[in-house]
PLY file of the C-alpha trace (Angstrom):
ply
format ascii 1.0
element vertex 67
property float x
property float y
property float z
element edge 66
property int vertex1
property int vertex2
end_header
55.73 62.41 2.91
55.63 58.85 1.97
53.10 58.43 -1.34
52.31 55.16 -3.39
49.81 54.34 -6.15
46.72 51.98 -5.39
44.75 52.26 -8.56
43.52 55.84 -9.00
44.64 56.43 -5.65
47.52 57.95 -3.75
48.62 56.49 -1.00
49.81 59.24 2.13
50.89 56.16 4.55
51.22 53.12 6.03
49.70 53.29 9.45
49.90 49.63 10.37
49.93 45.97 9.86
47.81 42.66 10.68
47.39 39.65 9.86
44.31 37.88 7.96
44.17 34.47 6.54
48.24 34.56 7.04
48.85 36.72 4.77
49.40 41.11 5.70
47.64 43.70 4.91
47.91 47.05 5.75
45.49 50.41 7.10
46.65 52.94 4.20
46.15 56.66 5.05
44.47 57.98 2.02
46.16 61.23 0.82
43.29 63.79 0.57
41.34 61.97 2.75
40.32 61.83 5.85
42.02 59.04 9.13
37.76 57.66 8.84
38.53 56.80 5.16
41.67 54.96 5.97
41.15 50.98 3.71
42.64 47.45 4.57
44.70 46.51 1.78
46.81 43.25 0.51
50.54 43.12 0.59
50.78 42.60 -2.90
48.00 45.43 -3.72
50.99 48.07 -2.72
53.08 48.35 -5.66
55.66 51.08 -4.00
58.12 48.62 -2.28
59.90 51.79 -0.91
57.10 52.17 1.52
56.84 48.90 2.78
60.68 48.19 3.28
60.12 51.22 5.45
57.45 49.95 7.45
59.53 46.58 7.96
62.43 48.89 8.95
60.21 50.35 11.69
59.21 47.34 12.96
62.65 45.30 13.27
63.49 48.56 15.36
60.39 48.67 16.83
61.32 45.08 18.13
64.90 45.33 18.86
63.81 48.43 21.33
61.77 45.95 23.09
63.92 42.83 23.83
0 1
1 2
2 3
3 4
4 5
5 6
6 7
7 8
8 9
9 10
10 11
11 12
12 13
13 14
14 15
15 16
16 17
17 18
18 19
19 20
20 21
21 22
22 23
23 24
24 25
25 26
26 27
27 28
28 29
29 30
30 31
31 32
32 33
33 34
34 35
35 36
36 37
37 38
38 39
39 40
40 41
41 42
42 43
43 44
44 45
45 46
46 47
47 48
48 49
49 50
50 51
51 52
52 53
53 54
54 55
55 56
56 57
57 58
58 59
59 60
60 61
61 62
62 63
63 64
64 65
65 66
């Protein structure tokens, strides 16, 4: 389980990403909350970079596999 702090909530995982207004946002699954409570958060608002790096690595592997 990967945990990050965003405000006073603990994030469990990043579910997916999107670009909105030219900036990256991530759908965050919050610890101890159902998926229906997931929220979209700006990249700059996610404090723990290890989770973002993990997500980018997954995307790179998926893109290489798709080629």
